[in-house]
Phi, psi and omega in degrees: 000135181286135179296131183300327185287352179282349180278141174286166182298320181292316179293324179296318179295320179294320179296319178298321178297319180295316180295321180296319178296322179295315182294320178296319178295321179294324179293331177275000183078022182238037181298131182289162177296142185299314183294316179295323179296318180290323179291326180291335180233061186297330182293342178243026187302317183292316180295317181292326177295318177297319180299313182294322178294318179295321180295318179296323180295315179296318178298322179296323182284318189272334185306318180297332181294331183288334182255348184295325183294336182265001183253160172302154187302317182296316180291324181297323181296329181285335184266348179297136184269163181253146173226093185068236181272009189238135173259117181286131184258306182199157176278132181242355177172162177208156180203193183291339183257003177150180180246135183251131179240147166280134185218169177241124176278114189294319186293326182251358178052056179220155178278137178220171172249128182248125178256125185246134177278126179302149185297326179291321180292335181295336179278348179268114183300326180293315179295318180295320179298317180293323179297313178293324179297319178299314182296315182292320181295311180297328180292334181279344186260129179231096183216146183299343182245016176240128182296121182278153177260131182263325185202153177228138180195179177216126183238110179054044179083358178264114182273139182204164166211150184253141180221174182296137179275123181257115178274102182172204181224162178278162176296335177299321178293321179293324178295316178299320179294319179296323179293323179295326182268354187295332179277348183253319182230174176302157183300341181281352183295165178087244186298326182291320180294327182284336185231053184279126180289160184292327183266018182276343183075199181266352183281124178294326178291323175295321178297320180294315178303312182293320182296315179296319179297320179295315179296318177297323178298313181293318179295319180294320178296319178294319179294324177299319177297314181297320180295324178294334177273003178086016184252128173250122186294310177071005178214042176288126179199167182303326182289340181259009175244113185256148178235116185273184184292339179267011178069031177260141180266138180230136173261131182228177174063080176262029183296332180256013183297151182228134172276127184294343181262002182233159180290342177073200185240020182238134177258161180298136181095355180260135178271128176232148180103177178276126192305314187295335184250010178292149172282160179304322179292328174291317182297328178272002178057042177263084187296327181294342181261356184276120175219201185297340181289342175294327176292326179296317177298311183297323177293320177298318178295324178293313179294326176301312181291323179294327183278320185260346185063023175228142177295157183298326174226143188264002181299146181253318180284151184300310182295321178298316181293320178299319179294318180297317180298318186282326192232343186258139176278139179288158173295139179292138184306321183288343173286341177268319182215113183290347181281351179290136182295142182295317181296321179294321176299317179299319179298314182294319180296323177292320179296330184259021179300143181296317181275122180305329182292340181266357176275180171298138182290343178206159176295333178296320178295321176299317179297321180296319180293322177295323178294320177297320178298316181294330181268008179060037176255158178298134178275162181273335180293145179234143179291142181293140176281175178298323178293321178298317180298319179295320179295320178298315180298321180295321179292325181282339183234056184297322179297315180295321178295318179297317179297317180296318179295319178298316179297322179296316180296319178296322179295316179298317179297319178296321178296320180294315179296317180298319179298319179296315181294322179296316179295323181290326182266000184300314181296324183292323185267356181296315179296321179297323179294316179297321179294318179296322178296321178295319177298321181296318179296320178296322179295321178295319178297317179297321180297316180294324177296319179297321180294319177296325179296318179295317177301315179295324180299314179293319181296318180296324178294327175295315184292331183279355183270359186294336180257014180253133182291321178218156179304137183251184184299321182298323178296318179298317180294321178300313181296319180294321178295315179296321179299315179299319180296311183295322178294318176297320179299316180294320181294322184278331186239018183297334182262007182267109182289344184287342180240039182301317181295318178298321179297317180295319177298320181294321179297319178295321178295321178298315179298318181294318181295317178300319179295317184291321178298316180298317181292319180299316181296324179283323184289335180296348183300321181296320178294322179295328182294347177276354183272140186297317184297321181287322178298321178293318182297322181276350181057053180288142176282165178299322180297317180295318180298321179295314180297320179296314180298321180294312181295322179298318180293323179297317181293321178296316179297320179299317180295317181292328183285319187253344185300316182294316180296317181294325181300325180290340182271359175117169186293321183294318179297320178297319180295321179295317179296319180298315180295322180296316181294320178298318179295322177296320180295317179295320180294321179297318179296320180293326181286325186279321187274152172284167178303318180294321179293323178296318179295318179294321178298323177296321177296316179297322179299318178295321177299315184293333178291334179062226183295336181291346179299329182285357173253359179282130183304321182294320180291318178302317180291318182295322181270352184055048181287136174275165178298324179295320178295318180299316179294319180295323179297315180297315180297313182296321180297317181293322182288320186273329185288313185272113186284162178290329180237157178303152183286317184249137177247001181229150179267357182277062180221157178267164178296327179294322178295319177300313183297313182296322180295312180295319179299316181294324179297317179296316181296319181297316181290326178296317178295323178296319179296317180299318183289326187267329188256342182258146176285171181301314177297325179291323177296319178297319179294324179297321178295324177294323182287328186260332182065199180285150181298145178285130182260145174080016180213152176257164179292136175291152174059020181282318188266124178274121184272006183289152178296326180298314179298319182295315182291321190280321193239337188266318187226154177300138184286348186262017175292151190300324187210139178294332182291338182280350181274160177300142180285114185293332180287353176262358180295141184285149171272332181218157185296331184283349178270342184289000000 
């Protein structure tokens, strides 16, 4: 057989590809003919011939094992194959480093475990070296908790070694069993109940703490012995820790073991061991930093999982798990299970420290601390302080710390420069600040003057009403304008404590204006009942029309009789009289009309309000309008109502045409707003509130008689004379007035 190490790296990789293709074809039942296979790869004829011969030999040895289980015991014994001095009985496990069989050593008539190197692995010099390394390492170690090796050999190219047969299970099996029972019984159930120590008491959680500490103590003592012999295991995990029927712990599988005085079989940058239980230095492939303390970390991770029934890190993907091992701190055991002893948690956290220098310096020290825990003595390990945790984090994130420190220094330097510049420019900006302060004071004075102007505006509208029988359109516009101002004032200055009194006055004015607007809108109903179009729509009888005219005249006379006297007594008295008269007008309308006529009049009132209906409290409540909808309606109305160009470009029109055009424009935009801004249920409710359109009348307050509206929207601004345009103050309010 050609020595594997005689192959170059390129030829070895090519040989592995050929062997992999052969095995895949054989697994599909399409294995090529031996002679044709060798001729197709003549450059590897000698190596492939050795491979095929070794494969046939292994098949010859193992084939009887596959059928022995299905045969009677007597017949099965006759078919079991021999491997040197050993008769193979059954396969009991397999892994990356070989297949393990239960066997009988014929010369000594004893049961042993025989580990056989797979024929494909025998062609890999690295695998073969590790297999021999495991046998030689274990053979050098003689400890009550390390599985001893009895013999090493090679039979017809099949490499094997025999070791003591351990009748029991691995800790990995006990962990799986504990996880299965964790939802039904306490986590200590299963393996802990079967192996409860004498000093555990009756508490299952206490038994689990003690049991884990005892197993950790035995494993640490065995590792301390191996380390003293210069051997680092490098693959401590639950599957490599066995528990026999006598409750003895055994460490097995030294296939990845390393002698601290030799270069070993691992090069820098290569990952060895089981990923989930690797130490951070193993995960980072820092071979120069790997020593006996890597076994201490792996043992701590194993005891962590045995104690919590959860892996130290939950990552599934390789890169994710490597990052967690190298940089992330594990969850503290007591955060998973509060019954775990604090001292035992402290011991495990010290054993699993990221920095090897912060772990126990030897497995013996770990064993001593576990012994102290079992004897209820103070342990030597101490929990890390906040400063220790910060230092650990800084060591693990040196680049980030360096960047942060650099940024901090730059920030300090920037602050110093900024402070210098500020002091230098202080004198220059002092005058600018004083000037800005003066501007601010002037702005506040202007603001207060504007507020007084609005207050006076509202007061004058009150005083001018003494000769009016009922509130008119101008009064409504004044109140709406003042309401918008006060609401904006509250929104802009609501958080300013310096004008708290002004804010409170504004809130009271807003409440009063809202009340007055609502009353005015309801009180206008009596005045509307005097209009011919509404009387026809409501089908009022002659008697009803007579009563309405009489009550309307009484209210007008009352206002003329008392309005002037009340006006002299102040604004509040005038406001009270106005509200009283409005309430009388509303009550008179309710007494004269039938219920159906009252409902129809209410619909007409909503129609007459036009866009202002969406600001009426009753309409807002009936439609369940949101604040966003109300704002959107106002914006859309303003954008769509006022055109980019004047409506009329000619003066050859009548006043009635102007009124009808503007009225139709308002109605069209109002319908557009209803369709675009209201939901389907709201549109249906709106139809209920407005009813059928009023015929023979135009909307009240639709036409703005101001010169600004006339110049901006009705006629071209370049006509020769304003006198030549229709007189807007002559435009009709209703069709019957035209």
